N, C-alpha and C positions, 0 to 999 in steps of 0.2 A: 474439577470445578467448572460450572457453566456460567460464564458472565452473562449470557443472554437470557437468564431466567429472572432478572431484575426488572420486570416492569414491561418493557416494550418487547413485543415479539419480533422475531426475525422473519418476516413475511415475504413470500415470493410474489412478484407483481402478477397481477391479472393479466391474461393474454390480450394484447392489443387487437382491435377490430381491424380485419385486413381491408385496406382500401379498395374502392371499387375499380375495375379494370379501365373504366373511363376516366378516372381521376389520377391514375398513377402516372407520374412524370417519366420522361425518358431517362433522367438522372437516376431516379429510383431503380428503373429496370436495369440500369448498367451498374448498380451498386455491387460491391464485393459480397460474395455469398459465403456463408459460413462453411468450413471444412466439414463435409458429411461424415467423416470418421469421428468427429468430436461429439456427435449426438449421444453416443454410449457414455459420455462422462457427465451427462446431466445428473445433478443431485448435489448433496451437502458434503462439504470438504472442510477440514481443519489443517492448519499449517503445521508441520512437523518441525519444532524448534532445533532438534538435533541435526536436521540437514538443511536448514534454511538460514538466511541472514537478512535482517532488516537493518540496513546501515545507513551511513551518510559519509560524505567527503566534503571538505571546505579547504579553500586556499589559506595557508597560513604565512604570515610575513611576506606575502607577494611571491614567494619564491618556491614553496613547497606545498604538498597537500597532506592534510591530516585525515585519517580515515577512522571510523568507529562504527559501533553497533549497539543495538539495545537487545540484551540478552534475555530478558523476560517479557513475554507479551502472551496475549490470549487472542483467539481468532475464531471467526466462523465465516465460511464462504458458501455461496451457492452459485454453481456454474450451470448455465443453460447452454448446451452446444448446438442446439437447434435455433435458438433465439437468443443470441448474446445480450440483448437489450433487457432480458429478464434476469441477468446475473447480479449478484450482490456480494458485497464484502464488508466485514467490519473487523477492525484490529485495534486492540487496546494495548499500549506499551506502558511498562513501568519506567517513569523517567529516571529513577534512581539506579536502573540496571545498565546505564551507559558505560560503554568500555571501549577506550582508545588505546589501551595498552600502557598508559602512563598514570599512575595512581594520583599524582599531584594535579594533572590536568583533568581527570574525571572528576575529582572533588570540586574543581572550579566550575565545571560544566553543570554539576547537580546543585550548585549553590545558588545564591540569589541573583548573581550577576547574569545567570543564564536560565536554565530550566526551573530552579527553585523547587526541587523535587519535594521538600517537606511541605511546602504550600500546595503544590501541584502535582501529586504523585502519578497522575496518568496523562498521557497523550492518546488521542483517538482519531482514527481515520474511518469515515462512514462513506461508502459509495452513494452516488445519486443517480448514476447512469452509465451504460456501457454500449459503445459503438464499435463495430468491427471496421478497423481502418484499412486494412489490407489482410490477405490470407494469412492466418495465424498471428496477426498483430490486432490488439484490441486498445481502444482509447476509453478509460475509465475515469469519469468526472467523480468529484467527491468532496467532502468537507474535512479539513484537518483542523483539530483543535489542540492548541498548546497554550498553556497558561490561561485557560478559559477564554482564549481568543480563537474564533472559529472563522476560517476563510476557505474559499474554493481552491482546488488544486486538480490538475489533470495528470493522470498517470499513463504511460504507454506501456503496455503489457505484451510480451511476446510468449506465445505458447512454445515450450521446449519439447515436451514428450509426455509419454503416458506409459506405464509399466505395471505389472504385478510382481511384487518382490518375492523372494524365497519363503516368506512367512504368510503369504497369501493376501497382503495388503495391496490395494490399488493405489498407485501414486501418480501425481501428475505434477509437472514442473511449469513455472511461469517466472520471467524475468520482467522486473519493472523499474521505471525511474521517472523522476520529475525533479525539477529545480525550483527552489523556493527563495524568497528574500526574507531572511530570518527577522528583520525589523517589522515587518507586516504582522508578525505575531508577538511583538513587544520584546524581542530579543535584541536590544539595542546597545548592549555594553561593547565597547571597544577601546582600544588604545591605539595612538597614532605612532607611525614610525618616523624617525628623524629625516629620513629621505622623501617623506611624504607617503600617503597611502595608509591603509589600516593593517593592524596585526592580524585581524581575522576578517575574511570576506564576508560581505553581506549575503552572497549567494551560497546556499547550501544545496548539494545534490543528494537527494534520497534515493536508496537502492533497495529493491525488493527482490531478493533471489529466493524464490518460494518453491519448496517440495510440500505439497499437500497430500493428505490421506483421506480417502473417502470415509465419511462418517457412516458407522453402522446403524441400521434401523434400531430404535428403542422397542424392546419387548420380543 
């Protein structure tokens, strides 16, 4: 099933016009350059759910950390190893697929107090830009939509490696993370502890452990 066949096409950005040598700043000339080995990775990719994890962690009761993941999602990625600024990503997650390992807690998370999966069955991340922060580390800006609220986020993505598996599929790995304040997306439910503080932290760390497979050309 191709979620990107519904209306808006997934388009690669047009190449930027190179600046004149007379206008290029010294800072730009000293910028981090892409790893030349990654040029061969340029193309379209999809996340392999069997070997990836899109998860989260949040402080619970001020003393421990609860971890969970979304087990159902669709994705499409375009990576440009020569010019990372042309890279793009879109991930759509099924909110009802949240899994923390505790059935009662999962039911609470997909209910009206938090994700309200019946009313808002999807979450979406769409990239808006990519910069090379340092060698093999990328800063991806994007828009995260939860419960029909869209706000900007910044992911830090680290390139892990690239292989061809025994079945002939090209695979590439990235690890990404960002931290959000859930109340900014309307997830404001909370209960207070007798000693002070909240049962569930406002800050949520999102984690993207990505293994992607190169998309084969159609036809």
